[in-house]
PQR file with spaces between the fields and no chain letter, atoms N, CA, C, O and H, PARSE charges and radii, in Angstrom:
ATOM       1  N    UNK     1      14.732  -40.947   -3.542 -0.4000 1.5000
ATOM       2  CA   UNK     1      13.754  -39.973   -3.089 -0.0000 2.0000
ATOM       3  C    UNK     1      12.929  -39.484   -4.294  0.5500 1.7000
ATOM       4  O    UNK     1      13.481  -39.061   -5.311 -0.5500 1.4000
ATOM       5  N    UNK     2      11.637  -39.550   -4.158 -0.4000 1.5000
ATOM       6  CA   UNK     2      10.740  -39.123   -5.223 -0.0000 2.0000
ATOM       7  C    UNK     2      10.479  -37.619   -5.092  0.5500 1.7000
ATOM       8  O    UNK     2      10.103  -37.145   -4.020 -0.5500 1.4000
ATOM       9  H    UNK     2      11.189  -39.893   -3.333  0.4000 1.0000
ATOM      10  N    UNK     3      10.677  -36.882   -6.165 -0.4000 1.5000
ATOM      11  CA   UNK     3      10.411  -35.450   -6.164 -0.0000 2.0000
ATOM      12  C    UNK     3       8.971  -35.225   -6.614  0.5500 1.7000
ATOM      13  O    UNK     3       8.483  -35.902   -7.519 -0.5500 1.4000
ATOM      14  H    UNK     3      10.983  -37.267   -7.036  0.4000 1.0000
ATOM      15  N    UNK     4       8.303  -34.278   -5.983 -0.4000 1.5000
ATOM      16  CA   UNK     4       6.941  -33.919   -6.350 -0.0000 2.0000
ATOM      17  C    UNK     4       6.985  -32.527   -6.952  0.5500 1.7000
ATOM      18  O    UNK     4       7.380  -31.566   -6.291 -0.5500 1.4000
ATOM      19  H    UNK     4       8.700  -33.728   -5.248  0.4000 1.0000
ATOM      20  N    UNK     5       6.580  -32.422   -8.210 -0.4000 1.5000
ATOM      21  CA   UNK     5       6.574  -31.145   -8.913 -0.0000 2.0000
ATOM      22  C    UNK     5       5.145  -30.656   -9.062  0.5500 1.7000
ATOM      23  O    UNK     5       4.249  -31.408   -9.444 -0.5500 1.4000
ATOM      24  H    UNK     5       6.259  -33.202   -8.748  0.4000 1.0000
ATOM      25  N    UNK     6       4.948  -29.380   -8.751 -0.4000 1.5000
ATOM      26  CA   UNK     6       3.623  -28.791   -8.757 -0.0000 2.0000
ATOM      27  C    UNK     6       3.489  -27.748   -9.845  0.5500 1.7000
ATOM      28  O    UNK     6       4.425  -26.994  -10.110 -0.5500 1.4000
ATOM      29  H    UNK     6       5.676  -28.768   -8.440  0.4000 1.0000
ATOM      30  N    UNK     7       2.331  -27.704  -10.475 -0.4000 1.5000
ATOM      31  CA   UNK     7       2.026  -26.633  -11.425 -0.0000 2.0000
ATOM      32  C    UNK     7       1.695  -25.374  -10.621  0.5500 1.7000
ATOM      33  O    UNK     7       1.406  -25.468   -9.428 -0.5500 1.4000
ATOM      34  H    UNK     7       1.571  -28.317  -10.260  0.4000 1.0000
ATOM      35  N    UNK     8       1.732  -24.205  -11.252 -0.4000 1.5000
ATOM      36  CA   UNK     8       1.310  -22.998  -10.532 -0.0000 2.0000
ATOM      37  C    UNK     8      -0.121  -23.121   -9.984  0.5500 1.7000
ATOM      38  O    UNK     8      -0.414  -22.620   -8.898 -0.5500 1.4000
ATOM      39  H    UNK     8       1.966  -24.129  -12.221  0.4000 1.0000
ATOM      40  N    UNK     9      -0.995  -23.776  -10.723 -0.4000 1.5000
ATOM      41  CA   UNK     9      -2.380  -23.968  -10.264 -0.0000 2.0000
ATOM      42  C    UNK     9      -2.420  -24.833   -8.994  0.5500 1.7000
ATOM      43  O    UNK     9      -3.191  -24.560   -8.074 -0.5500 1.4000
ATOM      44  H    UNK     9      -0.757  -24.182  -11.605  0.4000 1.0000
ATOM      45  N    UNK    10      -1.588  -25.872   -8.957 -0.4000 1.5000
ATOM      46  CA   UNK    10      -1.528  -26.721   -7.767 -0.0000 2.0000
ATOM      47  C    UNK    10      -0.949  -25.959   -6.578  0.5500 1.7000
ATOM      48  O    UNK    10      -1.398  -26.131   -5.445 -0.5500 1.4000
ATOM      49  H    UNK    10      -0.962  -26.094   -9.705  0.4000 1.0000
ATOM      50  N    UNK    11       0.051  -25.115   -6.841 -0.4000 1.5000
ATOM      51  CA   UNK    11       0.624  -24.280   -5.775 -0.0000 2.0000
ATOM      52  C    UNK    11      -0.470  -23.369   -5.226  0.5500 1.7000
ATOM      53  O    UNK    11      -0.574  -23.185   -4.013 -0.5500 1.4000
ATOM      54  H    UNK    11       0.416  -24.975   -7.762  0.4000 1.0000
ATOM      55  N    UNK    12      -1.275  -22.809   -6.102 -0.4000 1.5000
ATOM      56  CA   UNK    12      -2.367  -21.939   -5.670 -0.0000 2.0000
ATOM      57  C    UNK    12      -3.358  -22.704   -4.787  0.5500 1.7000
ATOM      58  O    UNK    12      -3.794  -22.197   -3.754 -0.5500 1.4000
ATOM      59  H    UNK    12      -1.190  -22.959   -7.087  0.4000 1.0000
ATOM      60  N    UNK    13      -3.702  -23.901   -5.189 -0.4000 1.5000
ATOM      61  CA   UNK    13      -4.667  -24.701   -4.426 -0.0000 2.0000
ATOM      62  C    UNK    13      -4.121  -25.110   -3.058  0.5500 1.7000
ATOM      63  O    UNK    13      -4.845  -25.073   -2.063 -0.5500 1.4000
ATOM      64  H    UNK    13      -3.347  -24.313   -6.028  0.4000 1.0000
ATOM      65  N    UNK    14      -2.848  -25.498   -3.009 -0.4000 1.5000
ATOM      66  CA   UNK    14      -2.259  -25.999   -1.768 -0.0000 2.0000
ATOM      67  C    UNK    14      -1.845  -24.863   -0.839  0.5500 1.7000
ATOM      68  O    UNK    14      -2.147  -24.892    0.354 -0.5500 1.4000
ATOM      69  H    UNK    14      -2.260  -25.528   -3.818  0.4000 1.0000
ATOM      70  N    UNK    15      -1.149  -23.857   -1.386 -0.4000 1.5000
ATOM      71  CA   UNK    15      -0.548  -22.809   -0.559 -0.0000 2.0000
ATOM      72  C    UNK    15      -1.301  -21.486   -0.585  0.5500 1.7000
ATOM      73  O    UNK    15      -0.926  -20.542    0.111 -0.5500 1.4000
ATOM      74  H    UNK    15      -0.903  -23.833   -2.355  0.4000 1.0000
ATOM      75  N    UNK    16      -2.357  -21.413   -1.380 -0.4000 1.5000
ATOM      76  CA   UNK    16      -3.198  -20.205   -1.460 -0.0000 2.0000
ATOM      77  C    UNK    16      -2.422  -18.980   -1.951  0.5500 1.7000
ATOM      78  O    UNK    16      -2.669  -17.860   -1.505 -0.5500 1.4000
ATOM      79  H    UNK    16      -2.662  -22.180   -1.945  0.4000 1.0000
ATOM      80  N    UNK    17      -1.485  -19.208   -2.871 -0.4000 1.5000
ATOM      81  CA   UNK    17      -0.756  -18.116   -3.520 -0.0000 2.0000
ATOM      82  C    UNK    17      -1.304  -18.014   -4.938  0.5500 1.7000
ATOM      83  O    UNK    17      -1.219  -18.969   -5.710 -0.5500 1.4000
ATOM      84  H    UNK    17      -1.285  -20.118   -3.233  0.4000 1.0000
ATOM      85  N    UNK    18      -1.855  -16.880   -5.274 -0.4000 1.5000
ATOM      86  CA   UNK    18      -2.479  -16.690   -6.573 -0.0000 2.0000
ATOM      87  C    UNK    18      -1.496  -16.946   -7.710  0.5500 1.7000
ATOM      88  O    UNK    18      -0.324  -16.582   -7.611 -0.5500 1.4000
ATOM      89  H    UNK    18      -1.925  -16.104   -4.647  0.4000 1.0000
ATOM      90  N    UNK    19      -1.968  -17.575   -8.796 -0.4000 1.5000
ATOM      91  CA   UNK    19      -1.085  -17.852   -9.934 -0.0000 2.0000
ATOM      92  C    UNK    19      -0.530  -16.561  -10.527  0.5500 1.7000
ATOM      93  O    UNK    19       0.584  -16.553  -11.051 -0.5500 1.4000
ATOM      94  H    UNK    19      -2.920  -17.871   -8.877  0.4000 1.0000
ATOM      95  N    UNK    20      -1.284  -15.482  -10.452 -0.4000 1.5000
ATOM      96  CA   UNK    20      -0.793  -14.178  -10.925 -0.0000 2.0000
ATOM      97  C    UNK    20       0.370  -13.681  -10.077  0.5500 1.7000
ATOM      98  O    UNK    20       1.327  -13.109  -10.598 -0.5500 1.4000
ATOM      99  H    UNK    20      -2.189  -15.488  -10.026  0.4000 1.0000
ATOM     100  N    UNK    21       0.282  -13.901   -8.780 -0.4000 1.5000
ATOM     101  CA   UNK    21       1.382  -13.530   -7.885 -0.0000 2.0000
ATOM     102  C    UNK    21       2.621  -14.343   -8.213  0.5500 1.7000
ATOM     103  O    UNK    21       3.725  -13.801   -8.268 -0.5500 1.4000
ATOM     104  H    UNK    21      -0.495  -14.366   -8.357  0.4000 1.0000
ATOM     105  N    UNK    22       2.448  -15.642   -8.432 -0.4000 1.5000
ATOM     106  CA   UNK    22       3.581  -16.489   -8.806 -0.0000 2.0000
ATOM     107  C    UNK    22       4.216  -16.001  -10.104  0.5500 1.7000
ATOM     108  O    UNK    22       5.440  -15.952  -10.222 -0.5500 1.4000
ATOM     109  H    UNK    22       1.551  -16.083   -8.387  0.4000 1.0000
ATOM     110  N    UNK    23       3.375  -15.637  -11.085 -0.4000 1.5000
ATOM     111  CA   UNK    23       3.881  -15.129  -12.367 -0.0000 2.0000
ATOM     112  C    UNK    23       4.659  -13.828  -12.168  0.5500 1.7000
ATOM     113  O    UNK    23       5.716  -13.641  -12.770 -0.5500 1.4000
ATOM     114  H    UNK    23       2.380  -15.677  -10.989  0.4000 1.0000
ATOM     115  N    UNK    24       4.141  -12.930  -11.328 -0.4000 1.5000
ATOM     116  CA   UNK    24       4.852  -11.673  -11.047 -0.0000 2.0000
ATOM     117  C    UNK    24       6.174  -11.939  -10.358  0.5500 1.7000
ATOM     118  O    UNK    24       7.181  -11.317  -10.696 -0.5500 1.4000
ATOM     119  H    UNK    24       3.282  -13.083  -10.839  0.4000 1.0000
ATOM     120  N    UNK    25       6.192  -12.850   -9.401 -0.4000 1.5000
ATOM     121  CA   UNK    25       7.444  -13.189   -8.725 -0.0000 2.0000
ATOM     122  C    UNK    25       8.464  -13.727   -9.718  0.5500 1.7000
ATOM     123  O    UNK    25       9.641  -13.376   -9.647 -0.5500 1.4000
ATOM     124  H    UNK    25       5.374  -13.356   -9.126  0.4000 1.0000
ATOM     125  N    UNK    26       8.022  -14.578  -10.647 -0.4000 1.5000
ATOM     126  CA   UNK    26       8.960  -15.103  -11.653 -0.0000 2.0000
ATOM     127  C    UNK    26       9.492  -13.978  -12.520  0.5500 1.7000
ATOM     128  O    UNK    26      10.685  -13.936  -12.821 -0.5500 1.4000
ATOM     129  H    UNK    26       7.066  -14.863  -10.704  0.4000 1.0000
ATOM     130  N    UNK    27       8.619  -13.067  -12.923 -0.4000 1.5000
ATOM     131  CA   UNK    27       9.012  -11.950  -13.778 -0.0000 2.0000
ATOM     132  C    UNK    27      10.073  -11.075  -13.110  0.5500 1.7000
ATOM     133  O    UNK    27      11.018  -10.631  -13.763 -0.5500 1.4000
ATOM     134  H    UNK    27       7.650  -13.101  -12.678  0.4000 1.0000
ATOM     135  N    UNK    28       9.914  -10.828  -11.806 -0.4000 1.5000
ATOM     136  CA   UNK    28      10.815   -9.928  -11.092 -0.0000 2.0000
ATOM     137  C    UNK    28      11.918  -10.656  -10.322  0.5500 1.7000
ATOM     138  O    UNK    28      12.659  -10.026   -9.568 -0.5500 1.4000
ATOM     139  H    UNK    28       9.147  -11.188  -11.275  0.4000 1.0000
ATOM     140  N    UNK    29      12.037  -11.981  -10.501 -0.4000 1.5000
ATOM     141  CA   UNK    29      13.101  -12.733   -9.856 -0.0000 2.0000
ATOM     142  C    UNK    29      12.921  -12.878   -8.361  0.5500 1.7000
ATOM     143  O    UNK    29      13.904  -12.960   -7.625 -0.5500 1.4000
ATOM     144  H    UNK    29      11.435  -12.493  -11.114  0.4000 1.0000
ATOM     145  N    UNK    30      11.678  -12.909   -7.900 -0.4000 1.5000
ATOM     146  CA   UNK    30      11.379  -13.057   -6.469 -0.0000 2.0000
ATOM     147  C    UNK    30      10.671  -14.383   -6.260  0.5500 1.7000
ATOM     148  O    UNK    30      10.437  -15.131   -7.210 -0.5500 1.4000
ATOM     149  H    UNK    30      10.880  -12.842   -8.498  0.4000 1.0000
ATOM     150  N    UNK    31      10.334  -14.667   -5.015 -0.4000 1.5000
ATOM     151  CA   UNK    31       9.554  -15.854   -4.712 -0.0000 2.0000
ATOM     152  C    UNK    31      10.366  -17.131   -4.732  0.5500 1.7000
ATOM     153  O    UNK    31      11.596  -17.100   -4.789 -0.5500 1.4000
ATOM     154  H    UNK    31      10.524  -14.060   -4.244  0.4000 1.0000
ATOM     155  N    UNK    32       9.666  -18.261   -4.684 -0.4000 1.5000
ATOM     156  CA   UNK    32      10.357  -19.552   -4.623 -0.0000 2.0000
ATOM     157  C    UNK    32      11.017  -19.905   -5.955  0.5500 1.7000
ATOM     158  O    UNK    32      10.590  -19.451   -7.016 -0.5500 1.4000
ATOM     159  H    UNK    32       8.667  -18.286   -4.638  0.4000 1.0000
ATOM     160  N    UNK    33      12.062  -20.719   -5.875 -0.4000 1.5000
ATOM     161  CA   UNK    33      12.729  -21.202   -7.084 -0.0000 2.0000
ATOM     162  C    UNK    33      11.756  -22.074   -7.874  0.5500 1.7000
ATOM     163  O    UNK    33      10.876  -22.714   -7.299 -0.5500 1.4000
ATOM     164  H    UNK    33      12.409  -21.088   -5.012  0.4000 1.0000
ATOM     165  N    UNK    34      11.921  -22.093   -9.182 -0.4000 1.5000
ATOM     166  CA   UNK    34      11.047  -22.890  -10.027 -0.0000 2.0000
ATOM     167  C    UNK    34      11.850  -23.511  -11.153  0.5500 1.7000
ATOM     168  O    UNK    34      13.002  -23.152  -11.400 -0.5500 1.4000
ATOM     169  H    UNK    34      12.636  -21.573   -9.649  0.4000 1.0000
ATOM     170  N    UNK    35      11.212  -24.450  -11.826 -0.4000 1.5000
ATOM     171  CA   UNK    35      11.823  -25.140  -12.958 -0.0000 2.0000
ATOM     172  C    UNK    35      11.017  -24.772  -14.188  0.5500 1.7000
ATOM     173  O    UNK    35       9.786  -24.782  -14.162 -0.5500 1.4000
ATOM     174  H    UNK    35      10.276  -24.742  -11.625  0.4000 1.0000
ATOM     175  N    UNK    36      11.717  -24.449  -15.264 -0.4000 1.5000
ATOM     176  CA   UNK    36      11.024  -24.112  -16.497 -0.0000 2.0000
ATOM     177  C    UNK    36      11.605  -24.948  -17.630  0.5500 1.7000
ATOM     178  O    UNK    36      12.808  -24.922  -17.888 -0.5500 1.4000
ATOM     179  H    UNK    36      12.716  -24.441  -15.285  0.4000 1.0000
ATOM     180  N    UNK    37      10.730  -25.689  -18.298 -0.4000 1.5000
ATOM     181  CA   UNK    37      11.098  -26.496  -19.454 -0.0000 2.0000
ATOM     182  C    UNK    37      10.176  -26.043  -20.587  0.5500 1.7000
ATOM     183  O    UNK    37       8.977  -26.324  -20.579 -0.5500 1.4000
ATOM     184  H    UNK    37       9.752  -25.711  -18.089  0.4000 1.0000
ATOM     185  N    UNK    38      10.750  -25.345  -21.546 -0.4000 1.5000
ATOM     186  CA   UNK    38       9.899  -24.758  -22.581 -0.0000 2.0000
ATOM     187  C    UNK    38       8.968  -23.753  -21.939  0.5500 1.7000
ATOM     188  O    UNK    38       9.411  -22.800  -21.297 -0.5500 1.4000
ATOM     189  H    UNK    38      11.724  -25.116  -21.552  0.4000 1.0000
ATOM     190  N    UNK    39       7.670  -23.971  -22.116 -0.4000 1.5000
ATOM     191  CA   UNK    39       6.680  -23.082  -21.509 -0.0000 2.0000
ATOM     192  C    UNK    39       6.144  -23.609  -20.186  0.5500 1.7000
ATOM     193  O    UNK    39       5.370  -22.925  -19.515 -0.5500 1.4000
ATOM     194  H    UNK    39       7.310  -24.745  -22.637  0.4000 1.0000
ATOM     195  N    UNK    40       6.546  -24.815  -19.805 -0.4000 1.5000
ATOM     196  CA   UNK    40       6.049  -25.421  -18.571 -0.0000 2.0000
ATOM     197  C    UNK    40       6.809  -24.896  -17.356  0.5500 1.7000
ATOM     198  O    UNK    40       8.039  -24.850  -17.348 -0.5500 1.4000
ATOM     199  H    UNK    40       7.174  -25.370  -20.350  0.4000 1.0000
ATOM     200  N    UNK    41       6.070  -24.509  -16.350 -0.4000 1.5000
ATOM     201  CA   UNK    41       6.650  -24.035  -15.091 -0.0000 2.0000
ATOM     202  C    UNK    41       6.232  -25.004  -14.002  0.5500 1.7000
ATOM     203  O    UNK    41       5.060  -25.366  -13.895 -0.5500 1.4000
ATOM     204  H    UNK    41       5.071  -24.546  -16.356  0.4000 1.0000
ATOM     205  N    UNK    42       7.194  -25.422  -13.195 -0.4000 1.5000
ATOM     206  CA   UNK    42       6.920  -26.332  -12.092 -0.0000 2.0000
ATOM     207  C    UNK    42       7.669  -25.871  -10.849  0.5500 1.7000
ATOM     208  O    UNK    42       8.758  -25.302  -10.927 -0.5500 1.4000
ATOM     209  H    UNK    42       8.146  -25.128  -13.282  0.4000 1.0000
ATOM     210  N    UNK    43       7.055  -26.132   -9.705 -0.4000 1.5000
ATOM     211  CA   UNK    43       7.658  -25.842   -8.410 -0.0000 2.0000
ATOM     212  C    UNK    43       7.824  -27.160   -7.666  0.5500 1.7000
ATOM     213  O    UNK    43       6.883  -27.950   -7.592 -0.5500 1.4000
ATOM     214  H    UNK    43       6.170  -26.594   -9.642  0.4000 1.0000
ATOM     215  N    UNK    44       9.005  -27.406   -7.117 -0.4000 1.5000
ATOM     216  CA   UNK    44       9.210  -28.604   -6.327 -0.0000 2.0000
ATOM     217  C    UNK    44       8.573  -28.379   -4.957  0.5500 1.7000
ATOM     218  O    UNK    44       8.751  -27.322   -4.351 -0.5500 1.4000
ATOM     219  H    UNK    44       9.770  -26.765   -7.177  0.4000 1.0000
ATOM     220  N    UNK    45       7.838  -29.363   -4.476 -0.4000 1.5000
ATOM     221  CA   UNK    45       7.126  -29.200   -3.204 -0.0000 2.0000
ATOM     222  C    UNK    45       8.092  -28.907   -2.053  0.5500 1.7000
ATOM     223  O    UNK    45       7.773  -28.096   -1.184 -0.5500 1.4000
ATOM     224  H    UNK    45       7.693  -30.222   -4.968  0.4000 1.0000
ATOM     225  N    UNK    46       9.256  -29.546   -2.028 -0.4000 1.5000
ATOM     226  CA   UNK    46      10.240  -29.291   -0.970 -0.0000 2.0000
ATOM     227  C    UNK    46      10.735  -27.845   -1.038  0.5500 1.7000
ATOM     228  O    UNK    46      10.996  -27.231   -0.004 -0.5500 1.4000
ATOM     229  H    UNK    46       9.515  -30.205   -2.734  0.4000 1.0000
ATOM     230  N    UNK    47      10.864  -27.306   -2.238 -0.4000 1.5000
ATOM     231  CA   UNK    47      11.287  -25.916   -2.416 -0.0000 2.0000
ATOM     232  C    UNK    47      10.247  -24.965   -1.851  0.5500 1.7000
ATOM     233  O    UNK    47      10.595  -23.947   -1.253 -0.5500 1.4000
ATOM     234  H    UNK    47      10.653  -27.805   -3.078  0.4000 1.0000
ATOM     235  N    UNK    48       8.978  -25.286   -2.034 -0.4000 1.5000
ATOM     236  CA   UNK    48       7.908  -24.448   -1.488 -0.0000 2.0000
ATOM     237  C    UNK    48       7.972  -24.440    0.036  0.5500 1.7000
ATOM     238  O    UNK    48       7.828  -23.389    0.661 -0.5500 1.4000
ATOM     239  H    UNK    48       8.695  -26.114   -2.519  0.4000 1.0000
ATOM     240  N    UNK    49       8.188  -25.615    0.635 -0.4000 1.5000
ATOM     241  CA   UNK    49       8.287  -25.692    2.098 -0.0000 2.0000
ATOM     242  C    UNK    49       9.481  -24.876    2.591  0.5500 1.7000
ATOM     243  O    UNK    49       9.370  -24.156    3.583 -0.5500 1.4000
ATOM     244  H    UNK    49       8.304  -26.469    0.128  0.4000 1.0000
ATOM     245  N    UNK    50      10.614  -24.982    1.910 -0.4000 1.5000
ATOM     246  CA   UNK    50      11.800  -24.206    2.270 -0.0000 2.0000
ATOM     247  C    UNK    50      11.534  -22.711    2.163  0.5500 1.7000
ATOM     248  O    UNK    50      11.965  -21.933    3.015 -0.5500 1.4000
ATOM     249  H    UNK    50      10.704  -25.568    1.104  0.4000 1.0000
ATOM     250  N    UNK    51      10.820  -22.311    1.109 -0.4000 1.5000
ATOM     251  CA   UNK    51      10.484  -20.906    0.896 -0.0000 2.0000
ATOM     252  C    UNK    51       9.706  -20.350    2.092  0.5500 1.7000
ATOM     253  O    UNK    51       9.983  -19.247    2.561 -0.5500 1.4000
ATOM     254  H    UNK    51      10.470  -22.943    0.417  0.4000 1.0000
ATOM     255  N    UNK    52       8.737  -21.116    2.576 -0.4000 1.5000
ATOM     256  CA   UNK    52       7.962  -20.661    3.722 -0.0000 2.0000
ATOM     257  C    UNK    52       8.809  -20.620    4.987  0.5500 1.7000
ATOM     258  O    UNK    52       8.682  -19.682    5.775 -0.5500 1.4000
ATOM     259  H    UNK    52       8.511  -22.013    2.195  0.4000 1.0000
ATOM     260  N    UNK    53       9.665  -21.608    5.202 -0.4000 1.5000
ATOM     261  CA   UNK    53      10.525  -21.621    6.384 -0.0000 2.0000
ATOM     262  C    UNK    53      11.485  -20.439    6.403  0.5500 1.7000
ATOM     263  O    UNK    53      11.781  -19.896    7.467 -0.5500 1.4000
ATOM     264  H    UNK    53       9.768  -22.370    4.562  0.4000 1.0000
ATOM     265  N    UNK    54      11.971  -20.039    5.237 -0.4000 1.5000
ATOM     266  CA   UNK    54      12.927  -18.932    5.146 -0.0000 2.0000
ATOM     267  C    UNK    54      12.250  -17.568    5.260  0.5500 1.7000
ATOM     268  O    UNK    54      12.933  -16.556    5.416 -0.5500 1.4000
ATOM     269  H    UNK    54      11.732  -20.480    4.372  0.4000 1.0000
ATOM     270  N    UNK    55      10.938  -17.528    5.185 -0.4000 1.5000
ATOM     271  CA   UNK    55      10.214  -16.265    5.233 -0.0000 2.0000
ATOM     272  C    UNK    55       9.373  -16.111    6.483  0.5500 1.7000
ATOM     273  O    UNK    55       8.364  -15.404    6.476 -0.5500 1.4000
ATOM     274  H    UNK    55      10.384  -18.350    5.059  0.4000 1.0000
ATOM     275  N    UNK    56       9.783  -16.769    7.557 -0.4000 1.5000
ATOM     276  CA   UNK    56       9.096  -16.630    8.833 -0.0000 2.0000
ATOM     277  C    UNK    56       9.376  -15.235    9.375  0.5500 1.7000
ATOM     278  O    UNK    56      10.523  -14.788    9.392 -0.5500 1.4000
ATOM     279  H    UNK    56      10.602  -17.342    7.562  0.4000 1.0000
ATOM     280  N    UNK    57       8.338  -14.557    9.812 -0.4000 1.5000
ATOM     281  CA   UNK    57       8.465  -13.232   10.407 -0.0000 2.0000
ATOM     282  C    UNK    57       8.150  -13.365   11.890  0.5500 1.7000
ATOM     283  O    UNK    57       7.059  -13.798   12.262 -0.5500 1.4000
ATOM     284  H    UNK    57       7.406  -14.920    9.798  0.4000 1.0000
ATOM     285  N    UNK    58       9.104  -12.994   12.736 -0.4000 1.5000
ATOM     286  CA   UNK    58       8.904  -13.066   14.175 -0.0000 2.0000
ATOM     287  C    UNK    58       8.277  -11.778   14.680  0.5500 1.7000
ATOM     288  O    UNK    58       8.613  -10.686   14.222 -0.5500 1.4000
ATOM     289  H    UNK    58       9.990  -12.642   12.434  0.4000 1.0000
ATOM     290  N    UNK    59       7.370  -11.918   15.621 -0.4000 1.5000
ATOM     291  CA   UNK    59       6.764  -10.754   16.254 -0.0000 2.0000
ATOM     292  C    UNK    59       7.528  -10.443   17.539  0.5500 1.7000
ATOM     293  O    UNK    59       8.401  -11.207   17.951 -0.5500 1.4000
ATOM     294  H    UNK    59       7.097  -12.805   15.993  0.4000 1.0000
ATOM     295  N    UNK    60       7.199   -9.334   18.158 -0.4000 1.5000
ATOM     296  CA   UNK    60       7.939   -8.893   19.344 -0.0000 2.0000
ATOM     297  C    UNK    60       7.802   -9.860   20.515  0.5500 1.7000
ATOM     298  O    UNK    60       8.657   -9.859   21.402 -0.5500 1.4000
ATOM     299  H    UNK    60       6.490   -8.713   17.823  0.4000 1.0000
ATOM     300  N    UNK    61       6.766  -10.676   20.548 -0.4000 1.5000
ATOM     301  CA   UNK    61       6.615  -11.625   21.652 -0.0000 2.0000
ATOM     302  C    UNK    61       7.267  -12.976   21.353  0.5500 1.7000
ATOM     303  O    UNK    61       7.054  -13.937   22.092 -0.5500 1.4000
ATOM     304  H    UNK    61       6.072  -10.677   19.828  0.4000 1.0000
ATOM     305  N    UNK    62       8.062  -13.062   20.273 -0.4000 1.5000
ATOM     306  CA   UNK    62       8.797  -14.267   19.910 -0.0000 2.0000
ATOM     307  C    UNK    62      10.269  -13.901   19.741  0.5500 1.7000
ATOM     308  O    UNK    62      10.732  -13.709   18.617 -0.5500 1.4000
ATOM     309  H    UNK    62       8.235  -12.281   19.673  0.4000 1.0000
ATOM     310  N    UNK    63      11.016  -13.803   20.861 -0.4000 1.5000
ATOM     311  CA   UNK    63      12.397  -13.310   20.780 -0.0000 2.0000
ATOM     312  C    UNK    63      13.390  -14.248   20.110  0.5500 1.7000
ATOM     313  O    UNK    63      14.425  -13.789   19.626 -0.5500 1.4000
ATOM     314  H    UNK    63      10.639  -13.960   21.774  0.4000 1.0000
ATOM     315  N    UNK    64      13.108  -15.558   20.068 -0.4000 1.5000
ATOM     316  CA   UNK    64      14.064  -16.491   19.488 -0.0000 2.0000
ATOM     317  C    UNK    64      13.637  -16.923   18.094  0.5500 1.7000
ATOM     318  O    UNK    64      12.451  -16.997   17.771 -0.5500 1.4000
ATOM     319  H    UNK    64      12.268  -15.931   20.461  0.4000 1.0000
ATOM     320  N    UNK    65      14.643  -17.204   17.286 -0.4000 1.5000
ATOM     321  CA   UNK    65      14.395  -17.743   15.960 -0.0000 2.0000
ATOM     322  C    UNK    65      13.869  -19.171   16.113  0.5500 1.7000
ATOM     323  O    UNK    65      14.417  -19.938   16.905 -0.5500 1.4000
ATOM     324  H    UNK    65      15.606  -17.144   17.548  0.4000 1.0000
ATOM     325  N    UNK    66      12.819  -19.548   15.375 -0.4000 1.5000
ATOM     326  CA   UNK    66      12.316  -20.916   15.502 -0.0000 2.0000
ATOM     327  C    UNK    66      13.347  -21.944   15.047  0.5500 1.7000
ATOM     328  O    UNK    66      14.183  -21.659   14.189 -0.5500 1.4000
ATOM     329  H    UNK    66      12.373  -18.925   14.732  0.4000 1.0000
ATOM     330  N    UNK    67      13.280  -23.132   15.625 -0.4000 1.5000
ATOM     331  CA   UNK    67      14.210  -24.201   15.263 -0.0000 2.0000
ATOM     332  C    UNK    67      13.935  -24.685   13.855  0.5500 1.7000
ATOM     333  O    UNK    67      12.781  -24.726   13.431 -0.5500 1.4000
ATOM     334  H    UNK    67      12.601  -23.363   16.321  0.4000 1.0000
ATOM     335  N    UNK    68      14.990  -25.056   13.111 -0.4000 1.5000
ATOM     336  CA   UNK    68      14.773  -25.671   11.806 -0.0000 2.0000
ATOM     337  C    UNK    68      13.959  -26.947   11.984  0.5500 1.7000
ATOM     338  O    UNK    68      13.976  -27.549   13.057 -0.5500 1.4000
ATOM     339  H    UNK    68      15.928  -25.022   13.456  0.4000 1.0000
ATOM     340  N    UNK    69      13.252  -27.359   10.945 -0.4000 1.5000
ATOM     341  CA   UNK    69      12.381  -28.520   11.040 -0.0000 2.0000
ATOM     342  C    UNK    69      13.147  -29.797   11.345  0.5500 1.7000
ATOM     343  O    UNK    69      12.546  -30.773   11.796 -0.5500 1.4000
ATOM     344  H    UNK    69      13.239  -26.869   10.073  0.4000 1.0000
ATOM     345  N    UNK    70      14.465  -29.822   11.112 -0.4000 1.5000
ATOM     346  CA   UNK    70      15.263  -31.019   11.400 -0.0000 2.0000
ATOM     347  C    UNK    70      15.539  -31.172   12.885  0.5500 1.7000
ATOM     348  O    UNK    70      16.037  -32.211   13.318 -0.5500 1.4000
ATOM     349  H    UNK    70      14.954  -29.030   10.746  0.4000 1.0000
ATOM     350  N    UNK    71      15.220  -30.146   13.676 -0.4000 1.5000
ATOM     351  CA   UNK    71      15.434  -30.217   15.105 -0.0000 2.0000
ATOM     352  C    UNK    71      16.797  -29.753   15.556  0.5500 1.7000
ATOM     353  O    UNK    71      17.092  -29.791   16.750 -0.5500 1.4000
ATOM     354  H    UNK    71      14.815  -29.301   13.325  0.4000 1.0000
ATOM     355  N    UNK    72      17.645  -29.313   14.627 -0.4000 1.5000
ATOM     356  CA   UNK    72      18.976  -28.832   14.972 -0.0000 2.0000
ATOM     357  C    UNK    72      18.954  -27.315   15.045  0.5500 1.7000
ATOM     358  O    UNK    72      18.264  -26.649   14.273 -0.5500 1.4000
ATOM     359  H    UNK    72      17.405  -29.283   13.657  0.4000 1.0000
ATOM     360  N    UNK    73      19.715  -26.783   15.982 -0.4000 1.5000
ATOM     361  CA   UNK    73      19.795  -25.336   16.110 -0.0000 2.0000
ATOM     362  C    UNK    73      20.804  -24.765   15.119  0.5500 1.7000
ATOM     363  O    UNK    73      21.836  -25.376   14.844 -0.5500 1.4000
ATOM     364  H    UNK    73      20.276  -27.324   16.610  0.4000 1.0000
ATOM     365  N    UNK    74      20.495  -23.593   14.594 -0.4000 1.5000
ATOM     366  CA   UNK    74      21.435  -22.877   13.725 -0.0000 2.0000
ATOM     367  C    UNK    74      22.451  -22.161   14.596  0.5500 1.7000
ATOM     368  O    UNK    74      22.159  -21.793   15.734 -0.5500 1.4000
ATOM     369  H    UNK    74      19.656  -23.097   14.817  0.4000 1.0000
ATOM     370  N    UNK    75      23.635  -21.968   14.059 -0.4000 1.5000
ATOM     371  CA   UNK    75      24.685  -21.259   14.808 -0.0000 2.0000
ATOM     372  C    UNK    75      24.484  -19.772   14.741  0.5500 1.7000
ATOM     373  O    UNK    75      25.270  -19.016   15.312 -0.5500 1.4000
ATOM     374  H    UNK    75      23.872  -22.267   13.135  0.4000 1.0000
């Protein structure tokens, strides 16, 4: 399996999350997991997708939790 690593700038372009927001999340230990090698920061694309799936907010007209993308129900 090939891993795709994104720079903060690429994350901003794809997911519309400002690079400053990403930097603040890293500083305060929030947001998606990232990889840091020296001064280089990278986000794995699969990690970004997981981050969004884990942060789904249901409204009052959506009583059930959405199914995981694999199609299996959570217990």
